[in-house]
C-alpha positions in Angstrom: 26.9 -29.9 1.7 25.8 -27.9 4.0 27.5 -24.8 3.7 26.8 -22.4 0.4 30.4 -22.2 -0.2 30.6 -25.4 -0.1 27.6 -25.6 -2.8 29.3 -22.9 -5.2 32.5 -25.0 -4.8 30.9 -28.5 -6.0 29.2 -25.9 -9.1 32.2 -24.5 -10.3 34.4 -27.2 -10.0 32.0 -29.3 -11.7 31.9 -27.3 -14.0 35.0 -26.7 -14.5 35.9 -30.4 -14.4 33.4 -31.3 -17.0 34.5 -28.8 -19.2 38.1 -30.4 -19.4 36.5 -33.9 -19.7 34.7 -32.1 -22.9 38.0 -30.8 -24.8 39.8 -33.9 -23.9 37.5 -36.0 -25.9 37.7 -33.3 -28.6 40.9 -33.0 -28.5 41.3 -36.7 -28.7 38.4 -37.2 -31.5 40.3 -35.1 -33.8 43.5 -36.4 -33.4 42.4 -40.1 -33.7 40.8 -38.9 -37.1 43.7 -37.6 -38.9 46.7 -39.4 -37.4 47.0 -42.5 -39.1 46.3 -41.2 -42.5 49.2 -38.8 -41.6 51.4 -41.5 -40.2 50.5 -43.3 -43.7 52.1 -40.4 -45.8 55.4 -39.8 -43.6 55.9 -43.9 -43.9 54.7 -45.1 -47.1 58.1 -42.6 -48.7 60.3 -44.8 -46.8 59.5 -48.2 -48.3 60.8 -47.1 -52.1 59.2 -50.2 -54.1 61.5 -50.6 -57.1 59.8 -50.7 -60.1 56.3 -50.2 -59.3 53.7 -47.4 -58.6 52.4 -47.2 -55.1 48.8 -45.4 -55.6 48.2 -43.3 -52.3 46.2 -40.7 -51.2 47.7 -38.9 -47.3 43.9 -38.9 -46.5 44.0 -42.6 -46.8 44.0 -44.5 -43.6 46.7 -47.6 -42.7 43.8 -50.3 -42.7 42.3 -49.3 -46.8 46.0 -49.4 -48.0 45.4 -52.5 -49.1 42.3 -51.9 -51.3 44.5 -49.4 -53.1 46.7 -51.0 -56.7 49.8 -51.8 -54.9 52.2 -54.9 -56.0 54.7 -55.3 -53.0 52.0 -57.0 -50.6 54.8 -57.3 -48.2 56.2 -54.0 -48.2 52.4 -52.9 -47.9 51.5 -55.1 -44.8 54.3 -53.9 -42.8 53.5 -50.0 -43.9 50.2 -50.5 -42.0 51.9 -53.3 -39.1 54.3 -49.9 -38.3 51.3 -46.9 -38.9 48.6 -49.1 -36.6 51.5 -49.4 -34.2 52.7 -45.5 -34.2 49.2 -44.7 -33.6 48.2 -46.4 -30.9 51.0 -45.8 -29.1 50.9 -42.1 -30.4 46.6 -42.4 -28.8 47.6 -44.5 -26.0 50.6 -41.4 -25.0 47.6 -39.0 -25.5 45.6 -40.3 -23.1 48.2 -40.7 -20.6 49.2 -37.3 -20.5 45.5 -35.7 -21.2 44.2 -38.0 -18.3 47.3 -36.7 -15.6 46.6 -33.3 -16.9 42.9 -33.4 -16.7 43.8 -34.8 -12.9 45.6 -31.9 -12.1 43.7 -29.4 -13.6 40.3 -30.9 -11.5 42.2 -30.0 -8.7 43.3 -27.3 -9.3 39.7 -26.0 -9.9 38.8 -27.1 -6.9 40.7 -25.2 -4.7 40.1 -22.1 -7.2 36.4 -22.5 -7.0 36.9 -23.3 -3.2 39.1 -19.9 -2.9 36.2 -18.0 -5.3 33.5 -18.7 -3.6 34.9 -17.2 0.0 35.4 -14.3 -2.4 32.2 -14.8 -3.3 30.3 -14.7 -0.2 32.7 -13.0 1.9 30.1 -9.9 2.7 27.4 -12.2 3.2 29.6 -13.5 6.2 30.2 -9.6 6.8 26.7 -9.1 7.4 25.5 -12.4 9.0 28.8 -12.2 11.6 27.5 -8.1 12.2 23.6 -9.6 12.9 24.5 -11.7 15.1 26.2 -8.9 17.4 23.5 -6.3 16.8 21.9 -5.7 20.1 20.6 -1.7 21.7 24.6 -0.8 22.6 26.1 -1.5 19.4 23.3 0.1 17.2 25.5 3.0 15.4 28.0 0.5 13.5 28.2 0.2 10.2 29.5 -2.5 7.3 30.5 0.3 4.9 31.3 -2.2 2.9 34.3 -1.1 0.8 33.4 -3.2 -3.2 32.7 -2.5 -6.4 28.8 -1.9 -8.0 27.1 -5.6 -7.9 24.3 -7.3 -6.0 26.6 -7.8 -2.9 27.6 -4.0 -2.4 23.6 -3.3 -3.2 23.0 -5.5 -0.2 25.7 -4.6 1.7 24.4 -1.3 1.5 20.4 -2.0 2.2 21.7 -3.8 4.9 23.5 -0.4 6.6 20.2 1.6 5.8 18.2 -0.8 7.2 20.3 -0.3 10.3 20.0 3.4 10.7 15.9 3.2 10.0 16.0 1.1 13.0 18.5 2.9 15.2 16.2 6.0 14.5 13.0 4.2 15.4 14.9 2.8 18.8 16.2 6.1 19.5 12.4 7.5 19.0 10.9 5.0 21.4 13.3 5.5 23.7 12.9 9.1 24.0 9.0 8.4 24.2 9.4 6.6 26.6 12.1 8.8 28.4 10.0 11.7 28.0 6.3 9.8 28.6 8.1 8.6 32.1 8.5 12.5 32.7 6.3 13.8 32.0 3.5 11.8 34.1 6.3 11.8 36.9 5.5 15.1 36.9 1.9 15.7 37.9 2.5 13.1 40.1 5.0 15.2 42.3 2.6 18.1 41.8 -0.1 15.6 43.5 1.9 14.2 46.4 3.7 17.8 47.0 0.1 19.2 47.8 -1.4 16.1 49.4 1.4 16.1 51.7 2.6 19.8 51.8 -1.0 21.9 52.0 -3.2 19.0 53.8 -0.6 19.5 56.4 -1.0 20.8 60.2 -5.2 20.9 60.0 -5.7 23.1 57.4 -8.4 25.7 56.7 -12.1 25.1 54.4 -10.5 27.8 52.1 -6.9 25.5 51.7 -8.4 22.2 51.7 -10.6 23.9 48.3 -7.7 25.0 46.9 -6.3 22.2 47.7 -9.0 20.4 46.1 -9.0 22.5 42.9 -5.1 21.5 42.2 -5.5 18.0 42.8 -8.5 17.9 39.9 -6.2 20.3 37.5 -3.2 18.1 37.3 -5.4 15.1 37.4 -7.4 16.6 34.3 -3.5 17.2 33.1 -2.7 13.3 33.6 -5.9 12.2 32.0 -5.7 14.7 29.2 -1.8 12.7 28.9 -2.7 9.4 28.7 -5.4 10.0 26.4 -3.0 11.4 23.8 -0.6 8.6 24.8 -3.6 6.0 23.5 -5.0 8.3 20.7 -1.4 8.2 19.7 -0.2 4.5 19.7 -4.0 3.9 18.0 -3.2 6.2 14.7 0.3 4.1 14.2 -1.0 0.7 14.6 -3.0 1.9 11.0 -6.3 2.1 10.4 -9.1 -0.7 11.9 -11.9 0.9 9.8 -12.3 3.1 6.4 -15.1 4.9 5.7 -16.4 8.2 3.8 -16.0 11.1 5.5 -16.9 14.6 4.6 -13.9 16.5 5.8 -15.6 20.1 5.3 -18.1 18.9 8.0 -15.7 17.6 10.7 -13.6 21.1 10.1 -16.6 23.3 10.7 -18.1 21.0 13.2 -14.5 21.5 15.4 -14.3 24.8 14.8 -17.8 25.5 16.4 -16.6 23.2 18.9 -13.4 26.0 20.3 -15.3 28.3 19.4 -15.4 29.4 23.6 -11.9 28.4 23.8 -11.4 31.1 21.0 -13.4 33.6 22.7 -12.2 33.4 25.9 -8.1 33.4 24.2 -9.4 37.0 22.5 -9.1 35.4 19.2 -10.6 35.5 16.0 -11.1 32.1 13.8 -11.7 32.4 10.1 -13.0 29.4 8.4 -13.1 28.3 4.4 -14.7 24.8 4.0 -15.2 23.4 0.4 -17.1 20.3 -0.3 -14.4 17.2 0.2 -14.7 14.0 0.7 -12.0 11.7 2.6 -11.8 7.8 2.8 -11.2 6.9 6.8 -11.3 6.1 9.9 -14.0 9.3 11.2 -12.6 9.6 14.9 -9.1 9.7 14.2 -9.2 12.6 11.7 -12.0 14.5 13.8 -9.0 14.4 16.7 -6.5 15.3 13.8 -9.0 18.8 12.6 -8.9 19.1 16.8 -5.9 19.1 17.6 -4.5 21.0 14.6 -7.0 24.0 15.5 -6.9 23.4 19.5 -2.5 23.6 18.8 -3.3 27.1 16.7 -5.1 28.4 19.6 -3.3 27.2 22.6 0.6 28.6 21.1 -1.5 32.1 20.1 -1.3 35.6 21.6 -4.6 37.9 22.3 -6.0 39.2 19.6 -4.3 37.0 17.3 -5.9 34.6 14.4 -6.3 31.2 12.8 -7.4 30.6 9.6 -8.8 26.9 9.1 -8.5 26.1 5.4 -10.5 22.9 3.9 -10.5 21.2 0.4 -9.4 19.2 -2.5 -5.8 19.1 -1.2 -6.8 18.9 2.4 -6.7 20.8 5.4 -4.2 24.1 6.1 -4.6 26.0 9.7 -2.7 28.8 9.6 -2.4 30.9 13.2 -0.2 34.2 14.4 1.8 33.9 17.4 5.7 33.9 18.9 7.7 34.2 16.4 9.1 29.9 15.7 12.9 28.8 14.5 12.8 27.2 11.1 14.9 25.1 12.2 13.0 23.8 15.5 9.7 23.7 13.2 10.2 19.5 12.6 10.8 18.6 16.0 7.7 19.9 16.9 6.2 16.4 15.5 8.1 14.7 17.2 6.3 13.8 21.1 6.2 15.8 23.8 8.4 18.7 22.1 7.1 22.2 22.5 8.8 25.5 20.4 9.0 27.2 23.9 9.8 25.4 27.4 6.8 23.6 29.6 5.5 26.8 32.1 3.3 24.0 33.8 0.5 26.8 33.0 -3.1 25.6 32.8 -4.3 24.5 29.4 -1.0 23.9 28.2 -0.9 20.7 26.6 1.1 17.8 27.0 3.3 18.7 23.7 1.7 15.8 21.8 -0.5 17.4 19.3 1.5 17.8 16.5 2.9 14.4 17.0 -0.7 12.7 16.9 -1.6 14.9 13.6 1.1 13.0 12.0 0.5 9.8 13.0 -3.2 10.4 11.7 -1.7 11.5 8.3 0.7 8.5 8.1 -2.5 6.3 9.2 -4.0 8.2 6.1 -1.9 7.4 3.9 -1.1 11.7 3.9 1.4 14.2 5.5 1.7 16.4 7.5 4.0 19.5 7.7 4.4 22.8 8.5 6.4 26.3 8.5 7.3 29.4 10.8 5.7 32.5 9.6 8.1 35.5 9.5 5.7 37.4 11.6 5.4 34.7 13.7 3.2 31.5 14.7 3.0 28.4 12.0 1.8 27.4 9.1 0.1 23.2 9.0 -0.5 21.6 5.9 -1.5 18.4 5.6 -2.2 16.3 2.5 -4.3 13.6 1.6 -3.5 12.2 -1.5 -6.9 10.2 -0.9 -8.8 13.6 -1.1 -11.4 14.0 -3.7 -13.4 16.3 -4.7 -16.9 16.0 -4.0 -18.9 16.6 -7.2 -22.3 15.5 -5.9 
């Protein structure tokens, strides 16, 4: 048997046939136990013995009748022969009818078992056929199995849920690849235009210097984008090493490193830290804090503020800035998503900051969330379940 349907048919059919055989055996035994006594009870009154008293009991079989006190031995022998012949004929007929019935019952049982197995396995066949047809062009199709609640219905719903996740993952990867190609193509186009147009017709030294500076800035932006893509890929792979990291010290070091940038933008940075230790990758956690604070500085306005709070609950960065629509906040955690259209301004960033933060948080078993502030700006939080207050 090479198919599950054949195996189930053999199992169901075999059980039904076995039940039929047992039922026929029980009926045969019960009938044979009482048949001869019942026949003797019916036969004895048909043989009247004049002047004699025949002692019999309805429960006594015909072959035991000779042990009773019977005067007429000839009639007794005749009664035994009639009873035995009638009983044997009845049992033989019972076996014949039971055998024919069992054969018909077995054939019907196998047919019903085959039909029932096919009906039970139909959702599995649908799932198998759909899985074979799956490709990048039809990931939107779903089983949507209409069946009563049960294991197979749950299996079909689970399969549909898996397709939802796969479709979302594939779509996300496709968007990421397209956006990455677009982001990388833009600086290359700028570099080519600067080289072909700016350096044409024997340019002056001043013009060459300007083109040189433009090419260096563009190359630096491309390098930053590539580093962000590599960091995003590394964080998506999970943690390869774990160590105890003082998150409060990391926050203080990052804030100090970005102090010059904050001063150049006329932004006030307020830092609040409480001793806390996190088990994770020190390099990735440094990038997480750096990206949050740098993102808060970049998307701010002169005279604004950035509040950094590090504690047992994780990390919170609150910044002032332009008003952001609440429905647009979740999209900021996707690669290359920005609250405003790209202006190609220096230091604008590649749009990977919050997506890298979310990826690093997931790698550490945490979660990154954000809320739009009513007066403008963003409140970003990173909750790390493995944060433990340092009691030392």
